[in-house]
C-alpha positions in Angstrom: 45.1 39.2 -41.3 47.7 41.9 -41.1 50.7 42.2 -38.8 49.6 45.6 -37.6 46.4 44.0 -36.3 48.5 42.2 -33.7 51.3 44.7 -33.1 48.7 47.5 -32.5 50.5 50.1 -34.6 48.2 52.4 -36.4 48.4 51.8 -40.2 47.9 55.5 -41.0 50.6 56.5 -38.5 53.2 54.2 -40.0 52.3 55.0 -43.7 55.1 57.7 -43.8 57.5 55.4 -42.1 56.9 52.7 -44.7 57.4 55.2 -47.5 60.7 56.5 -46.0 61.9 52.9 -45.5 61.1 52.2 -49.2 63.4 55.1 -50.1 66.1 53.9 -47.7 65.9 50.4 -49.2 66.3 51.7 -52.7 69.3 53.8 -51.6 70.9 50.9 -49.9 70.5 48.7 -53.0 72.3 51.3 -55.2 74.9 51.8 -52.5 75.5 48.0 -52.4 76.0 48.0 -56.1 78.5 50.9 -55.9 80.4 49.1 -53.2 80.6 45.9 -55.3 82.1 48.0 -58.1 84.6 49.6 -55.7 85.6 46.1 -54.4 86.0 44.6 -57.8 87.8 47.5 -59.5 90.1 49.0 -56.8 93.7 49.2 -57.7 96.9 50.7 -56.2 99.0 50.6 -53.1 96.0 50.2 -50.7 94.5 47.4 -52.8 94.6 44.7 -50.1 93.1 47.0 -47.4 90.5 48.6 -49.7 89.5 45.4 -51.4 88.7 43.8 -48.0 87.0 46.9 -46.6 84.7 47.3 -49.5 83.7 43.7 -49.2 82.9 44.2 -45.5 80.9 47.3 -46.4 78.8 45.6 -49.1 78.1 42.7 -46.8 76.9 45.2 -44.2 74.8 47.0 -46.8 73.2 43.6 -47.8 72.2 42.9 -44.2 70.7 46.4 -43.8 68.7 46.1 -47.1 67.3 42.7 -45.8 66.4 44.2 -42.4 64.8 47.2 -44.0 62.7 45.1 -46.4 61.6 42.9 -43.5 60.7 45.9 -41.5 58.6 47.2 -44.4 56.8 43.8 -44.4 56.3 44.0 -40.6 54.5 47.3 -41.2 52.3 45.7 -43.8 54.1 47.3 -46.7 55.5 45.6 -49.8 59.2 46.2 -50.3 60.3 47.0 -53.9 62.5 44.3 -55.2 63.5 45.3 -58.8 66.5 47.4 -59.5 64.5 49.4 -62.1 62.2 50.5 -59.2 65.2 51.3 -57.0 66.7 53.5 -59.6 63.4 55.5 -60.0 63.4 56.5 -56.3 66.9 56.2 -55.1 68.7 59.4 -54.1 72.0 57.6 -54.0 73.3 57.6 -57.5 75.3 55.0 -59.3 79.0 55.7 -59.0 80.3 54.5 -62.3 83.7 52.9 -62.7 86.0 53.7 -59.8 89.5 52.2 -59.4 90.9 54.7 -56.9 90.3 53.6 -53.3 90.3 57.2 -52.0 87.6 58.1 -54.5 85.6 55.1 -53.3 86.0 56.1 -49.7 84.9 59.6 -50.5 81.8 58.2 -52.0 81.2 56.0 -49.0 81.6 59.0 -46.6 79.2 61.1 -48.7 76.6 58.3 -48.9 76.9 57.5 -45.2 76.4 61.2 -44.4 73.2 61.1 -46.5 72.1 57.9 -44.7 72.6 59.5 -41.3 70.3 62.4 -42.2 67.7 60.0 -43.7 67.8 57.6 -40.8 67.4 60.4 -38.3 64.3 61.6 -40.1 62.9 58.0 -40.1 63.7 57.7 -36.4 61.7 60.9 -35.7 58.8 59.7 -37.9 58.8 56.3 -36.3 58.9 57.8 -32.8 55.9 59.9 -33.6 54.1 56.8 -34.8 55.0 54.8 -31.7 57.0 52.4 -33.8 59.8 51.6 -31.3 61.2 48.7 -33.4 62.0 51.0 -36.3 63.3 53.6 -33.9 65.7 51.0 -32.4 66.8 49.9 -35.8 67.6 53.4 -37.0 69.3 54.2 -33.7 71.6 51.1 -34.2 72.3 52.2 -37.8 73.2 55.7 -36.7 75.5 54.5 -34.0 77.4 52.2 -36.3 77.6 54.8 -39.1 78.9 57.6 -36.9 81.7 55.2 -35.9 82.4 54.3 -39.5 82.6 58.1 -40.4 85.0 58.6 -37.6 87.2 55.7 -38.7 87.1 56.7 -42.4 87.9 60.3 -41.5 90.9 59.1 -39.5 92.0 56.8 -42.4 91.6 59.5 -45.0 93.8 62.0 -42.9 96.9 59.9 -43.7 
């Protein structure tokens, strides 16, 4: 038995959605790792604010990675679960050692901008496939991330 047998989504129609979600999962896993590094290594006058913010961001990224993996399973896909696989397909690159909070925030903003573009594409694909649950998930992510970009832009304008 397959989930799609009961949800009545067409397996061929959601194949591209699953592939795009696999890409997004890999990107979120690399992003999560980058955020952990920012959290651990940030220094300077904004340490207390940045340390807490990066922790909040990596917790959010963890939740999203789990939701994306579960959505892949609901669409009868198999989510990648090894970092070696993520690094092969991720478009988000490892950040390296970052101690400057502003540099970390710049990376977050650039990555979030990439996510917005990717999620809008997934939303469109999912809509064409009649996959309303993925559409809703992407719509929620986009709404949250646009607000995050606005807040980070305001913070960075000091």
